[in-house]
C-alpha positions, -999 to +999 in steps of 0.1 A: -132-184-003-170-182-007-182-175-042-202-145-051-226-140-080-217-103-082-187-091-102-157-079-081-125-060-085-093-070-069-070-044-053-035-059-047-006-043-029+029-052-017+056-031+000+073-009-025+089+025-031+072+051-009+047+024+003+024+040-023+005+008-030+004-007+004-005+027+019-034+031-005-047-004+000-044-002+038-063+030+038-091+015+017-094-015+042-097+009+071-120+034+055-144+009+040-142-014+071-135-043+047-140-077+063-110-101+067-116-132+047-084-152+048-047-151+055-020-174+041+015-180+053+038-178+022+069-196+033+078-207-003+080-172-019+079-144+006+109-137+028+113-116+060+138-087+056+159-100+085+159-111+120+155-087+150+181-088+177+175-074+212+203-074+238+221-102+219+190-124+216+175-135+183+138-128+185+113-152+169+107-148+132+072-151+118+066-163+083+054-135+061+017-136+052-007-126+024-040-112+035-074-109+019-102-085+028-136-081+011-161-052+010-196-054-004-203-024-026-240-015-028-236+006-060-210-013-080-184-041-081-174-055-047-138-051-037-114-079-027-083-063-012-050-083-011-020-071+009+012-088+018+040-085+044+068-085+018+077-089-018+083-125-031+119-133-033+116-162-058+091-183-077+074-150-084+052-162-113+041-193-093+033-171-063+012-147-084-007-175-102-014-192-068-030-160-055-053-157-085-062-194-082-073-188-046-096-159-055-133-163-063-140-166-100-161-134-100-130-111-103-133-091-135-105-065-129-072-064-111-058-030-100-025-023-083-008+009-072+029+017-076+054+045-074+068+066-102+099+084-089+105+118-104+127+149-099+099+168-082+100+201-063+085+207-029+048+213-031+044+197-066+012+178-070+020+142-079+007+132-113-008+097-118+003+075-146-013+043-158-005+011-177-033-014-186-039-047-202-060-035-231-070-005-252-106-003-238-092+001-203-066+026-215-094+047-229-112+045-196-082+059-176-075+085-203-110+099-198-100+104-161-071+126-173-045+100-163-013+100-182-003+068-200+031+053-193+047+052-228+075+028-221+096+015-193+093-012-166+073-013-134+094-031-108+082-054-080+050-073-076+029-042-078+039-039-114+042-076-123+009-089-108-013-071-134+007-088-161+002-122-144-036-114-142-036-105-179-021-139-187-051-155-170-075-133-191-083-109-163-085-072-172-057-055-153-045-020-145-016-004-126-019+032-114+014+049-105+018+079-083+047+103-087+070+109-057+104+126-052+135+105-059+150+114-025+120+101-005+114+067-020+125+050+012+097+064+034+059+061+032+045+088+010+008+095+019+006+122-008+013+098-036-011+072-021-038+098-019-032+107-056-037+072-069-067+066-046-084+097-059-082+084-094-093+049-084-123+063-065-134+083-095-130+052-117-152+031-094-175+061-085-166+053-049-173+077-021-144+074+003-134+102+026-097+109+017-094+139+040-076+120+068-051+108+042-048+143+027-041+156+062-013+131+066+000+142+033+000+179+043+019+171+075+044+150+055+049+179+030+053+204+058+080+183+075+096+179+041+097+216+034+110+223+069+139+199+062+151+219+032+184+237+035+172+273+039+206+288+033+209+274-002+175+267-015+181+247-047+154+220-044+177+194-027+163+175+002+180+171+035+183+133+038+182+136+076+145+140+070+143+104+059+159+092+092+137+115+112+105+102+097+117+066+101+125+074+137+157+054+135+177+046+104+174+008+107+136+007+104+129-005+068+102+012+048+083-021+045+082-023+083+065+011+085+041+000+058+033-032+078+026-011+109+000+009+088-016-024+077-017-036+113-034-004+124-060-009+097-067-045+108-067-036+145-094-010+138-116-039+126-104-067+148-092-058+183-072-090+186-049-077+159-039-050+183-017-075+201+003-081+169+005-044+164+018-037+199+043-064+195+056-049+162+058-014+177+077-027+207+100-048+185+112-017+166+110+006+197+084+028+180+055+026+205+062+061+218+057+075+184+024+057+178+011+056+214-018+081+211-029+065+179-027+030+194-048+041+224-074+056+202-082+021+189-098+014+223-118+046+228-148+032+209-171+005+223-176-009+188-160-043+181 
C-alpha cells in the first residue's frame, strides 16, 4: 500500500453475531465512498462456510478474501477500512499480524465493532460498551457516555484483533453494541447504528446515519410484529429469524457478505457481477431486485 504522511485509524470487521461489525464497516465504506485499495486471498487462515449445491452439482468455491478501503478525511485522521469474507479458522494470531504488517505505518489507532448479546425487550435502545488497550483511551470513551466492559471475553476476530494490535504497540478499541439473544443469527442494523453513532462522535465525523436508522426501524417493526400477541411475555417468535433470512439455510455471514458487495458495487460497477452471482447462488435476487437495479440508475461511475 502507498504510504501516507497523515495519521490514520483502521476500522476492521469480520462476520460475527448480528453482523454488527461488518454491517457498520460496510455502511461506512458506502457512505464515505471509500476507495478500494487492495484485496488479498486468505487461503491459509480463512475458510468458506461450505460448498453450494444446485441440482446435484457442486458449484465453484472461491477463496475467502480480505479487503482494504481508504478514505481521506479533510478534518482529521484518514480511515483505512478492513473487511473480510469470513472468520479465520486457524493460525489466527499469524493472520492478524500479517494484516497489520500489510498496512501503512501511519496507523495510530485500531477500532473494531462487536456484539454484546443481552436479554433485551422490544424497543429497547441498545447500549454501547467498550474495551480499550490503555487508560487514556478508556477515559476518551467514558467521556462519550460509553459503558466499560468490566470483565469477560469478546469472541471472534472482532474482539481478538484489537488485542493483536496492542501487542504491536498500536492503540486499540472495541465498541460493542447490545442486541437481543434471540436475534444473534441475523443482521441487526440497530446495533450497527448504535456503535457507529459513538464512533462518529469520537472522530467528529459527519456521516448520515438516517438510512441505517430507517433499516433499524423496519427491522424493529418486523420484530415486534413477530411477537406472540396472545401471550406477550417478551419472547421472540423464532420464525422471524427464518423470515428475515428468507430461507433457513442462508448463513448470517452470507447476508453480511451481500451487504458488503452492495457497498462495493456502489463504488465499482464491475463488483455488481459478483453481487448478482451471490444473490443468484442463494436464490435471493427477488428479495434484493429493486435495490440491485438502483445501482444502475445513476450515471456516476
